[in-house]
C-alpha positions, -999 to +999 in steps of 0.1 A: +154+281+536+125+304+537+106+325+562+070+335+558+061+372+555+048+383+589+061+352+606+076+352+641+110+363+629+127+396+624+128+390+586+091+382+586+084+413+606+105+436+584+090+423+551+055+426+565+058+461+579+085+476+555+104+490+585+139+481+599+140+461+632+169+456+656+173+430+683+203+440+704+197+409+724+179+382+705+171+363+737+149+392+748+132+400+714+097+386+710+099+381+673+133+365+670+135+332+651+158+307+667+178+293+638+195+260+647+221+267+621+231+299+638+233+291+675+258+318+684+237+348+672+233+374+701+221+404+681+203+408+648+192+436+624+169+433+594+164+461+568+136+460+541+145+460+504+120+484+489+116+489+451+091+515+439+072+513+472+071+475+472+090+452+495+109+427+474+130+412+503+151+419+534+188+423+543+194+403+575+227+410+596+236+389+627+264+392+652+278+369+680+280+399+703+250+416+721+243+453+713+265+450+682+246+476+660+247+513+664+226+540+648+255+547+624+255+510+614+218+512+606+223+541+583+252+526+565+235+492+561+203+509+548+223+526+521+237+492+511+202+477+512+189+504+488+219+498+464+213+461+466+176+466+458+185+487+427+210+460+416+184+433+419+159+453+399+184+459+372+193+422+371+156+413+368+151+438+340+181+425+321+167+390+324+133+401+311+150+418+282+170+387+274+138+365+276+120+390+253+149+389+228+149+351+229+112+350+225+112+374+195+142+355+179+123+322+183+093+337+165+111+351+135+131+319+132+098+300+127+088+323+099+097+306+066+103+339+048+138+354+052+138+384+076+167+408+085+173+441+103+201+465+093+214+496+111+225+529+095+259+514+088+241+488+067+252+460+090+229+431+098+220+432+134+192+406+133+186+378+109+164+348+110+173+312+101+156+314+067+178+344+057+210+330+071+207+295+055+186+302+024+200+336+012+235+339+026+243+303+034+263+310+065+256+306+103+240+336+120+270+345+140+290+348+108+265+373+093+257+396+123+278+428+121+286+423+084+273+440+052+262+430+017+298+434+005+309+405+026+288+380+008+275+394-025+292+404-057+302+441-057+276+450-084+247+435-064+261+449-031+263+485-047+227+482-058+214+472-024+235+499-006+221+526-029+185+515-023+190+512+015+206+547+017+175+560-001+153+545+025+174+558+054+172+593+039+135+594+030+121+570+055+098+556+029+088+520+026+106+503-003+094+474-024+118+458-048+120+428-070+155+414-078+172+383-091+200+370-069+222+339-067+213+320-035+235+300-012+231+269-034+241+287-066+205+289-079+191+321-095+160+331-075+136+360-080+130+378-047+103+404-037+117+424-008+097+449+014+119+472+035+103+491+064+119+520+083+122+516+121+127+545+146+132+535+183+145+568+197+118+594+205+123+626+185+145+609+159+135+620+124+153+595+102+151+558+105+177+542+128+171+507+114+154+490+084+135+458+086+136+436+054+111+409+047+118+387+016+094+366-004+108+341-029+085+345-059+106+324-083+079+297-087+052+324-092+073+341-119+079+307-135+041+300-134+034+334-150+059+328-177+046+293-183+010+307-184+021+333-211+038+306-230+008+283-229-015+312-240+008+318-270+011+281-277-027+278-275-031+306-300-006+290-324-023+256-319-057+271-327-043+287-359-027+253-369-060+235-361-080+259-382-055+256-410-056+218-409-094+219-408-096+241-439-070+218-457-089+187-447-122+202-459-107+212-492-092+177-497-125+160-487-146+180-512-121+182-540-134+167-573-116+188-599-081+195-610-052+183-588-033+215-594-060+236-578-060+214-547-022+217-544-024+255-547-050+257-520-030+235-496+003+254-503-014+287-498-028+278-464+006+266-452+024+297-464-002+320-448+001+302-414+039+307-414+037+342-428+057+334-458+053+345-495+069+318-516+070+281-520+060+251-542+049+215-542+070+192-564+062+155-573+084+128-586+077+117-622+088+082-629+084+085-666+109+113-669+129+106-637+124+142-627+107+164-601+080+186-614+063+216-597+025+210-593+018+243-575+039+274-569+036+307-551+059+338-557+055+370-537+023+357-522+006+349-556+000+318-576+021+315-607+019+291-636+051+271-637+065+244-659+094+240-635+110+206-637+144+194-625+160+160-633+165+139-602+203+137-609+204+175-606+181+179-577+204+171-548+178+180-522+154+154-535+183+129-535+189+137-498+152+133-491+152+099-509+181+087-487+165+101-455+128+110-459+127+135-430+122+173-429+152+192-442+162+228-434+188+246-456+200+277-439+222+292-468+201+283-498+222+302-524+255+285-515+244+251-501+251+224-528+217+208-520+197+238-532+220+259-554+207+243-586+171+247-575+176+284-567+193+289-601+165+271-620+138+293-605+160+325-607+153+332-571+185+349-559+168+365-528+160+332-511+179+329-479+167+296-464+144+267-474+123+241-457+116+207-474+087+185-461+088+151-478+057+135-492+059+097-485+034+071-497+038+035-487+074+043-475+082+057-510+092+093-516+068+108-541+075+146-537+080+174-513+065+207-500+091+234-503+089+268-485+113+297-492+123+325-469+128+357-490+142+386-470+119+378-441+135+373-407+120+338-402+136+309-385+119+275-391+108+261-357+099+226-347+062+236-347+066+248-383+079+214-392+052+195-372+024+213-389+041+208-422+043+170-416+006+170-406-003+188-439+020+164-458+002+134-442-032+147-453-020+154-488-004+120-493-035+103-480-055+123-505-031+113-533-032+077-523-070+076-522-072+093-556-048+067-570-069+039-555-101+054-569-085+054-604-076+017-600-110+007-588-124-001-622-095-022-632-097-041-599-134-046-601-129-067-632-103-088-615-126-092-585-153-106-605-130-134-616-118-138-580-154-141-569-159-171-591-128-188-577-139-179-541-174-193-547-161-225-560-136-228-531-162-221-505-187-247-518-163-277-516-156-294-483-134-323-496-098-310-493-083-328-523-112-318-546-111-282-532-074-278-540-076-293-575-106-272-584-090-240-571-057-243-589-075-251-622-099-222-618-071-197-611-051-210-641-081-209-665-095-175-654-062-157-653-046-175-682-015-185-662+010-211-674+010-232-642-006-230-607+005-253-579-006-256-542+018-268-514+009-277-478+033-280-449+038-314-433+032-320-396+069-317-388+069-284-406+100-294-425+087-298-460+062-281-483+045-309-501+027-304-535-009-313-531-024-300-563-010-289-597-024-280-631-017-297-664+005-326-672+034-310-653+013-310-621+002-346-625+038-358-629+050-339-599+021-353-578+030-388-588+066-382-578+055-367-545+072-335-553+082-315-521+104-285-512+124-282-480+113-253-458+145-232-455+157-243-489+164-223-520+129-218-534+104-191-536+078-214-519+101-218-489+109-181-487+072-172-488+063-197-461+091-186-438+085-149-442+047-151-443+045-128-474+044-130-511+075-132-533+076-122-569+101-129-596+093-108-627+122-126-643+131-159-628+165-159-644+175-131-621+158-144-590+182-156-563+159-181-546+141-195-576+138-233-579+146-245-614+118-270-620+126-293-649+089-300-655+082-262-661+109-251-685+089-222-700+084-203-667+097-167-670+079-150-640+066-165-608+048-155-577+046-174-544+018-165-521+016-178-485-016-196-474-024-181-440-055-189-420-061-178-384-025-164-383-011-199-392+008-206-424-007-237-440+014-237-471+019-216-503+005-211-538+028-209-568+015-190-599+038-190-630+037-173-663+056-177-696+058-139-698+084-117-681+069-090-658+035-107-660+023-096-625+010-061-617+005-047-582-032-053-586-026-089-596-005-094-565-032-079-542-060-098-558-042-131-558-031-127-522-067-121-513-077-153-532-049-172-515-062-160-481-097-172-490-084-205-503-064-209-470-096-204-450-114-228-472-088-255-467-088-249-430-126-251-429-125-284-449-100-297-424-122-286-395-151-303-412-132-335-415-121-333-379-154-321-365-165-356-354-132-361-336-134-327-320-170-334-310-158-365-291-130-345-276-155-318-265-177-343-249-147-358-231-137-324-218-173-317-207-174-350-189-140-344-174-150-309-162-182-322-146-164-349-128-138-324-114-166-300-103-180-326-079-149-331-058-125-311-036-101-339-027-067-343-042-069-381-044-103-380-062-089-353-086-059-374-096-081-405-100-104-386-124-073-373-143-058-408-146-091-422-159-092-396-186-055-402-196-062-440-199-098-442-212-099-411-234-063-405-245-052-442-245-020-439-224-007-469-205+005-449-175+003-415-158+022-398-130+010-367-112+038-346-095+036-313-075+062-288-063+068-286-026+078-249-021+089-254+015+113-282+007+121-268-028+115-302-043+092-317-070+075-350-059+053-375-074+020-375-054+000-401-074+003-425-103-014-450-125+002-480-142+035-476-123+050-491-092+050-476-057+088-477-058+087-455-089+065-430-072+087-430-041+119-424-060+104-396-081+114-369-057+140-344-067+153-310-057+142-281-079+178-272-087+188-307-098+194-317-134+166-343-133+139-342-160+112-334-135+131-303-122+140-293-158+103-293-169+094-271-139+122-246-148+115-244-185+078-249-186+081-269-219+063-300-230+087-327-241+083-361-257+112-386-251+117-421-263+145-442-247+173-429-225+178-392-217+207-378-196+182-361-173+165-393-163+170-408-128+193-438-135+180-457-105+144-455-116+153-461-152+171-494-145+149-507-116+116-501-135+130-514-168+123-481-187+145-492-216+116-513-229+091-484-225+078-465-255+072-428-259+070-407-227+055-372-225+064-346-198+042-315-195+041-288-168+011-280-146+007-243-150-015-222-127-016-184-129+016-184-149+034-205-123+047-240-129+033-259-099+040-294-110+042-318-140+024-347-156+042-377-171+022-400-195+032-425-221+033-461-231+049-489-210+029-518-224+028-507-261+064-495-268+056-489-305+027-466-299+031-429-311+019-398-293-002-377-317-006-340-317-043-343-310-035-363-278-011-335-267-037-308-271-064-327-253-039-336-225-030-300-221-067-292-218-071-319-191-041-306-172-053-270-173-087-280-159-070-302-133-048-273-122-079-252-116-096-280-097-064-285-077-064-249-067-100-250-056-093-281-035-063-264-018-083-234-010-111-255+004-086-274+026-071-242+038-105-228+046-114-259+066-081-258+085-086-221+093-121-228+106-108-256+128-080-235+141-104-207+150-127-231+168-097-246+188-085-211+197-120-202+210-122-234+231-087-229+246-094-192+253-126-201+271-109-226+293-081-202+302-106-174+311-123-198+335-090-205+353-088-187+386-052-189+397-020-183+377-010-219+381-044-230+367-039-207+338-005-222+331-017-258+335-047-252+312-026-236+286+000-264+286-026-292+285-047-277+258-018-267+235-004-302+239-037-317+227-038-294+197-003-300+184-003-337+195+028-332+216+038-357+243+060-332+262+061-294+267+069-268+293+064-231+302+095-214+314+092-184+338+119-160+347+104-149+381+099-167+414+063-178+421+055-193+455+022-208+464+007-219+497+011-254+510-002-281+486+003-260+455+030-260+429+061-240+437+083-227+409+116-209+417+136-198+387+124-229+369+097-242+346+063-258+345+065-290+325+039-313+309+043-349+300+016-370+285+014-407+293-023-412+289-030-388+317-022-351+319+005-346+345+022-313+354+055-312+373+081-286+381+114-288+364+142-271+384+170-275+359+163-252+329+191-269+309+176-303+315+142-289+306+155-275+274+170-309+265+137-326+272+118-300+251+142-306+222 
């Protein structure tokens, strides 16, 4: 209920003129408002509610009696009206304060940094959400009115109390940085700014303090990380410069080995700030470790220090485990006590050993001593030591190789003659015979023989041998089983040379009765293009006849001989391969001209029969939707065979097994995985060899091919046929994918055209019923359906002569003509649709 200010009512008059008004008889008052809810009113009085000179309302009093109000009533009610005005004003002010507090609280709660306000009693009176949850870990109502002592350890609370007191006394802004444990138990570094707050005019000391906290943990961590990186960069630069100087010294060294060692050791000691160390090498001749360079008190000293290996326990430890070794108590540790005693170094406290390893053999060590210095060996000290050791061992190895160069060059000249002879002969038998005789004659060996692996890779067959012993063995078709107890077998299986410097002590030596004087033997694998072709045996009547250089050189010759044999084989097979290449080219050209599955399979079958010589071929593909593998086409087999060749992918049938394993298998006769019905009905018992091979496309087995002989049961499938068949299958798989993509593209284009046609017809429909009819008829045409319906869940009523559907369906049935009818029974319609 409301009355307009200045309206024809006593309240409207009072609020407009800010003066009281009395109607002792409302029937005679010109401005009385006749309120239908108050029919018994006879007299009325209204008093204005005035706040600071502004009318904010009116107090309206009514009575059922005429002349009900006296002058005294007016005074009393005016006092009450004034009190009511004051109460309303106070209520409004309180509401504004509450709104202001809520507004400010909402603002500080949105600030991500923790904020709090404390009074002089150090009690929190305001906290934001970030402070309550992130710092204290308690709800706000549990924090307000409490102090630091309620939630922090006493030591931390004392510290905060003291600093807060100082601010309350001085009134100065405080900025502190402290580490606290937050609500989740993490140590966080906080930067806190505390600002004094005075609300009472004339007050000299702060009544409150405002705290604003910034979590600077990540910034501190970044600063520490930056300092660490700077220090690490400086150390890395020092290490790099040291390695460069050592590398330069080793690269330009041409003089005494001791001078080079002294320079390398001096650089390492200077980098680590140490004064003492040595480089010791192992001497095979004396079975001892000898100092090649030594520093004492920062100076080079001449030393004839040598220690037998049996007394040098640290070297023995490095031999067992060639890894950096730190000894903390050098004087008392059993590993280093002898070494300290031998060098009379009683002040050494700890030692670092960096092994020198060449070809996985321990050859010496770099040894650093800590003498009175407060130095602890760090991982970076070890890393730089290992880098220096690597450079030094490479230099030592290169120096040794340089010294062996002259000896090797003589042997290489002999090898060149053998290599020249081997590379100029293309007849395999002549090549092998010439090679073994050249090696025997040029190197002065007792016997040289050459073995090649048979096609089944079960035997190593002797193909060439020197002297009378070789001729006898060739006549007897001498062969050694691969996997048997012979050096030839071991060399072939392990693809590396095997040497017996004394065959009497060799565990896998084959005692050949035709070579009784053999005392040392070497078997070298013949490897070409990463395939082991066989092995070469070289035998001598002397014990320990083969040096490391001989082994390297003969292995090189064996590799060249293997390549020569393989090249001769390739030459002999070149004509055959040329025919195969032409066949592949013709096959590829034929496939490139078609995109139909039937034509692709016809081309494949023609190649299988005309080129590969098979009697029959079956082409099967995987149906992913049905999870089956099915024969889709065949040649030389019955339709019944093709129909029955249809099996689930999870079955045990040979077709499913090939899809699962992806292996090519050759089978003759019965196999447990064969379909018994096909096997008996098609008389497979009289068939010859059958080959099953997967069709692989993008590393997925998408089908399989079966080929073989059903007219020539004695025919054998050759390795060359398998390789060429695989090439045909791979090209067919690619052509099949292209055909499938083409078919999918055509279907997609047709589907888009049909959608455009149907959409156009639907847009041309005028009424809802025409739209439904057009949709039903056109869709039925597309999918080839004889029946269909559109079911609606609303009532749709048309004028006379049109279709009427009431909670039913619009149905279509094709009997040559397109007919639409209403189906009232949804259940019957559903049954007809099914």
